[in-house]
C-alpha positions as CSV (number, residue, x, y, z in Angstrom):
1,M,0.0,0.0,0.0
2,S,1.1,3.6,-0.5
3,A,2.2,5.5,2.5
4,S,1.4,9.1,1.8
5,G,0.9,9.5,5.5
6,S,-2.3,7.9,6.5
7,L,-4.4,5.3,4.7
8,K,-7.0,8.0,4.0
9,S,-4.5,10.3,2.3
10,A,-2.8,7.4,0.5
11,L,-6.1,6.4,-1.1
12,P,-7.6,9.6,-2.4
13,S,-9.5,8.0,-5.2
14,L,-11.2,5.3,-3.1
15,S,-14.2,5.3,-0.8
16,R,-13.8,4.4,2.8
17,R,-15.3,1.1,2.1
18,K,-12.7,0.4,-0.6
19,A,-9.9,1.6,1.6
20,F,-11.0,-0.9,4.3
21,A,-11.1,-3.6,1.7
22,V,-7.6,-2.8,0.6
23,V,-6.3,-3.1,4.1
24,T,-8.1,-6.4,4.6
25,L,-6.7,-7.8,1.4
26,L,-3.1,-7.0,2.2
27,F,-3.0,-8.3,5.8
28,A,-1.3,-11.7,6.0
29,S,0.7,-13.8,8.4
30,A,4.2,-12.6,9.3
31,C,7.2,-14.7,8.4
32,G,8.3,-17.2,11.0
33,G,11.5,-18.1,12.8
34,S,14.2,-15.7,13.9
35,S,17.8,-15.7,15.2
36,T,19.9,-13.1,16.9
37,A,22.3,-11.1,14.6
38,G,23.6,-7.8,15.8
39,P,26.8,-6.2,14.5
40,G,29.7,-8.2,15.9
41,A,27.3,-10.9,17.3
42,T,27.6,-14.6,16.7
43,L,24.8,-15.8,14.4
44,S,23.1,-19.1,14.9
45,P,20.4,-18.6,12.2
46,R,17.4,-20.7,11.5
47,S,18.0,-21.5,7.9
48,T,15.4,-22.8,5.5
49,P,17.0,-24.7,2.6
50,T,15.1,-24.4,-0.6
51,T,15.5,-26.5,-3.7
52,T,18.1,-24.0,-4.8
53,G,19.1,-21.2,-2.4
54,T,18.6,-20.7,1.3
55,D,16.4,-18.4,3.4
56,V,17.8,-17.2,6.7
57,N,15.5,-15.4,9.3
58,G,17.5,-12.9,11.3
59,T,17.1,-10.4,14.1
60,L,19.2,-7.4,15.1
61,Q,19.0,-4.3,17.2
62,S,18.7,-0.9,15.6
63,G,18.2,2.0,18.0
64,N,15.9,0.8,20.8
65,F,14.0,-1.6,18.5
66,T,14.5,-5.3,17.7
67,R,14.2,-5.6,13.9
68,T,13.9,-8.7,11.8
69,Y,14.7,-9.6,8.2
70,V,14.8,-12.5,5.7
71,L,18.0,-13.0,3.8
72,H,18.0,-15.2,0.7
73,L,21.3,-16.6,-0.3
74,P,21.8,-18.1,-3.8
75,P,23.4,-21.6,-4.1
76,E,27.2,-21.7,-4.2
77,S,27.0,-23.0,-7.7
78,S,25.7,-19.7,-9.0
79,R,26.9,-17.3,-6.4
80,L,28.8,-14.3,-7.7
81,K,32.0,-13.3,-5.9
82,P,31.9,-10.7,-4.6
83,T,28.2,-11.2,-3.9
84,P,26.0,-8.1,-4.6
85,I,22.8,-7.5,-2.7
86,V,19.3,-6.4,-3.6
87,I,17.4,-5.0,-0.6
88,A,13.7,-5.2,-1.1
89,F,11.2,-3.2,1.0
90,H,7.5,-4.3,1.3
91,G,4.5,-2.1,1.1
92,L,2.1,-1.2,3.9
93,P,0.6,-3.3,5.5
94,M,2.8,-6.2,4.3
95,T,5.5,-8.5,5.5
96,A,9.0,-9.5,4.3
97,G,7.7,-12.9,3.5
98,E,4.9,-11.5,1.3
99,M,7.5,-9.3,-0.5
100,S,9.5,-12.4,-1.3
101,R,6.5,-14.2,-2.6
102,I,5.0,-11.3,-4.6
103,T,8.3,-10.4,-6.3
104,H,9.9,-13.9,-6.8
105,L,13.2,-12.1,-6.4
106,S,14.7,-15.1,-4.7
107,K,14.2,-17.2,-7.8
108,V,15.8,-14.6,-9.9
109,A,18.7,-14.3,-7.4
110,D,19.3,-18.1,-7.6
111,A,19.6,-17.9,-11.4
112,H,22.0,-15.0,-11.4
113,G,23.9,-15.3,-8.1
114,F,23.1,-12.3,-6.0
115,A,21.6,-12.2,-2.5
116,V,18.3,-10.6,-1.5
117,L,17.5,-8.9,1.8
118,F,13.8,-8.6,2.7
119,P,13.7,-6.4,5.8
120,Q,10.6,-6.2,8.0
121,G,9.1,-2.8,8.6
122,Y,7.9,-1.7,12.1
123,Q,4.2,-2.7,12.3
124,K,4.4,-3.5,8.6
125,S,5.4,0.0,7.7
126,W,8.4,2.3,6.9
127,A,9.3,5.7,8.2
128,V,9.6,8.5,5.7
129,P,9.7,12.2,6.9
130,G,6.4,13.9,6.4
131,G,4.4,10.7,6.6
132,S,2.3,9.3,9.4
133,T,2.8,5.6,9.2
134,P,3.1,3.6,12.4
135,A,6.9,3.5,11.9
136,Q,7.1,7.3,11.5
137,Q,4.9,7.9,14.5
138,A,7.1,5.6,16.6
139,G,10.2,7.6,15.7
140,I,11.8,4.7,13.8
141,D,15.1,5.5,12.0
142,D,14.9,3.2,9.0
143,V,17.9,4.8,7.4
144,A,20.0,3.7,10.4
145,F,18.4,0.3,10.3
146,V,19.3,-0.3,6.7
147,R,22.9,0.9,7.2
148,T,23.3,-1.4,10.2
149,L,21.6,-4.3,8.4
150,L,23.9,-4.1,5.4
151,E,27.0,-4.0,7.6
152,A,25.8,-7.0,9.6
153,V,24.9,-9.3,6.8
154,G,28.0,-8.3,4.8
155,K,30.3,-9.5,7.6
156,L,28.3,-12.5,8.6
157,Y,27.7,-13.9,5.1
158,G,30.5,-12.6,3.0
159,L,28.3,-10.3,1.0
160,D,29.4,-7.1,-0.6
161,P,27.8,-4.0,1.1
162,A,29.4,-1.8,-1.6
163,R,27.3,-3.4,-4.3
164,V,23.7,-2.8,-3.3
165,V,20.6,-1.9,-5.2
166,A,17.5,-0.9,-3.1
167,T,14.0,-1.6,-4.4
168,G,10.5,-1.5,-2.9
169,I,6.9,-1.3,-3.7
170,S,4.4,1.4,-2.5
171,N,5.4,2.5,1.0
172,G,8.6,0.6,0.4
173,G,9.1,2.4,-2.9
174,I,8.6,5.7,-1.2
175,L,11.3,4.7,1.4
176,T,13.6,3.7,-1.5
177,E,13.3,7.2,-2.9
178,F,14.3,8.6,0.5
179,L,17.2,6.2,0.7
180,G,18.5,7.5,-2.6
181,C,18.7,10.9,-0.9
182,S,20.1,9.8,2.4
183,L,22.1,6.7,1.8
184,S,23.5,7.2,-1.7
185,E,27.1,6.5,-0.5
186,R,26.0,2.9,0.2
187,L,23.9,2.3,-2.9
188,L,24.6,1.7,-6.6
189,G,21.0,2.6,-7.4
190,I,17.4,2.5,-6.5
191,V,14.3,0.9,-8.1
192,P,11.1,2.3,-6.7
193,V,8.0,0.5,-7.9
194,A,4.6,2.2,-7.5
195,G,6.3,4.6,-5.1
196,L,6.7,8.3,-5.9
197,M,8.9,10.9,-4.2
198,R,7.3,13.0,-1.5
199,R,7.6,16.7,-2.1
200,D,9.1,17.3,1.3
201,T,11.7,14.6,0.6
202,A,12.6,16.3,-2.7
203,A,13.0,19.6,-0.8
204,G,15.7,18.3,1.5
205,C,17.3,15.7,-0.9
206,K,21.1,16.1,-1.0
207,P,22.7,12.8,-2.1
208,A,26.4,12.4,-1.2
209,R,27.0,11.2,-4.8
210,P,25.1,10.6,-8.1
211,I,23.0,7.5,-7.9
212,S,21.3,5.5,-10.7
213,V,17.5,5.4,-10.7
214,L,15.1,3.0,-12.4
215,G,11.5,3.9,-11.7
216,I,8.5,1.6,-12.5
217,H,4.9,2.9,-12.3
218,G,1.5,2.0,-13.6
219,V,-0.1,4.8,-15.6
220,D,-3.5,3.6,-14.3
221,D,-2.4,3.0,-10.6
222,P,-5.5,3.8,-8.5
223,I,-3.5,4.0,-5.3
224,A,-0.4,6.0,-6.0
225,S,-1.5,8.3,-8.8
226,Y,0.8,8.6,-11.8
227,A,0.1,12.3,-11.8
228,G,1.2,12.7,-8.2
229,V,-0.7,14.3,-5.3
230,P,-0.7,18.1,-5.1
231,G,0.1,20.0,-2.0
232,A,3.1,20.5,0.3
233,D,2.6,17.1,1.9
234,G,1.8,15.4,-1.4
235,F,3.9,13.6,-4.1
236,L,5.6,14.5,-7.3
237,S,4.2,12.9,-10.4
238,F,6.1,10.0,-11.9
239,T,7.6,12.1,-14.7
240,D,8.5,14.9,-12.2
241,T,10.1,12.3,-9.9
242,L,12.3,11.1,-12.8
243,A,13.1,14.7,-13.8
244,F,14.2,15.4,-10.2
245,W,16.7,12.6,-10.2
246,A,17.9,13.6,-13.7
247,R,18.7,17.1,-12.3
248,V,20.4,15.6,-9.3
249,N,22.6,13.4,-11.5
250,G,23.3,16.1,-14.1
251,C,21.5,14.3,-16.9
252,S,20.0,15.7,-20.0
253,S,17.0,18.1,-19.4
254,A,14.5,15.9,-21.3
255,P,14.1,12.1,-21.6
256,V,14.1,10.1,-24.8
257,S,10.7,8.3,-25.0
258,S,10.6,4.9,-26.6
259,P,8.2,2.0,-26.6
260,L,9.2,-1.3,-25.1
261,A,8.9,-3.7,-28.0
262,G,5.7,-5.8,-28.0
263,T,4.3,-4.0,-24.9
264,T,2.3,-1.0,-23.8
265,V,5.3,0.2,-21.7
266,T,7.0,3.4,-22.5
267,A,10.7,3.8,-21.5
268,L,11.7,7.3,-20.5
269,T,15.5,7.5,-20.6
270,Y,17.7,10.5,-19.6
271,G,21.2,10.7,-21.2
272,G,24.5,12.2,-20.1
273,C,24.2,11.4,-16.4
274,A,27.2,12.0,-14.2
275,S,29.6,9.3,-13.1
276,G,28.2,6.6,-15.3
277,T,24.8,6.7,-13.6
278,E,21.4,6.5,-15.4
279,V,17.9,7.6,-14.9
280,I,15.2,5.5,-16.6
281,G,11.5,5.2,-16.1
282,Y,9.1,2.5,-17.2
283,A,5.6,3.9,-17.6
284,V,3.2,0.9,-17.7
285,K,0.1,1.8,-19.6
286,G,-2.8,-0.2,-18.1
287,G,-0.7,-1.1,-15.1
288,G,-2.0,-0.7,-11.6
289,H,-0.6,-0.7,-8.1
290,A,1.5,-3.7,-8.7
291,W,4.9,-5.5,-9.2
292,P,5.0,-6.2,-13.0
293,G,5.5,-9.9,-13.6
294,G,4.8,-10.7,-10.0
295,E,1.8,-11.8,-7.9
296,P,-1.0,-9.2,-7.5
297,I,-1.0,-7.5,-4.1
298,G,-4.8,-7.3,-4.1
299,S,-7.8,-7.6,-6.4
300,A,-7.8,-6.0,-9.8
301,E,-10.9,-4.0,-8.7
302,E,-8.9,-2.4,-5.8
303,M,-5.4,-2.3,-7.1
304,G,-5.7,-2.3,-10.9
305,E,-4.0,-4.7,-13.2
306,T,-0.7,-6.5,-12.7
307,S,1.2,-6.2,-15.9
308,R,2.6,-9.5,-17.4
309,Q,4.5,-7.7,-20.2
310,F,7.8,-7.7,-18.4
311,D,9.3,-9.0,-15.2
312,A,10.4,-6.2,-12.8
313,S,12.6,-8.6,-10.9
314,E,14.6,-9.6,-14.0
315,L,14.8,-5.9,-14.9
316,I,16.3,-5.2,-11.4
317,W,18.9,-7.9,-12.0
318,S,19.9,-6.3,-15.4
319,F,20.1,-2.9,-13.6
320,L,22.3,-4.3,-10.9
321,D,24.5,-6.2,-13.4
322,R,25.1,-3.0,-15.4
323,H,26.3,-1.1,-12.3
324,R,27.9,-3.6,-10.0
325,G,31.3,-3.0,-11.5
326,A,31.1,0.7,-10.4
327,A,31.2,-0.1,-6.7
328,Q,33.6,2.1,-4.7
329,L,35.6,-0.3,-2.7
């Protein structure tokens, strides 16, 4: 779900009845099993072998809160060395386990050899300045949590915290935009899906270095409007979000628009970006509040259509693969 602050403001085009239905549809059981894994701690994880890779349920302390995550490790036979990381943030109200299932990023990771981190948000939400999610109201520092998490799993599992792409859907996508501003020194790029940039985030956004951006958004998204949400506490439109990142990265002033062959998807590509970065947007005509190529996060009536014209998870791998050689070691 989108986290524009409250559920009511996140769903401006839906009735209260529909908003309640959306919440009902997205609630599901949390992932099970955990183990203690703080920075410098000895980890005795509960690992769940799959037919290919392995899932590890972990726990660490961040601030005054105990936080959990699911880490998917690819099989040794396909694992890249050094092993890059995709960190994937769920929507609101969702779980790390649901994010894994909806995106099938673990299956893509097994095929290509990267690791996937699925962090769990506080009360199924993420904190972004200006919002009013449970995490924001509780004073959660999710930037600190992500920084600590990357350092911890890097040491414990031999992963490369210098080769990281952050992605997320809805509230998780909005957090991903914020991380691009506040954690750019640790990220190769961000891939927000159905998650636009908050206007107040844009106002204070000062990345430490240029960062690549691949945005994915349904043109007919009924939850996070492609046209943005007006007002000081609203969101930039999808095209304005891309233009913002293009300015930050010193790219060309206007994108090249081109159709994705055999689809209703339009690629918006900015050229000439600094330091080998890129800014690209996939505008999915007919697409709703969804992860293209993944499982729907709700009914088509409430969330719109889930595009099958491309696989967002495979696209993220291609994005990571293009940029993993640029890590600053």
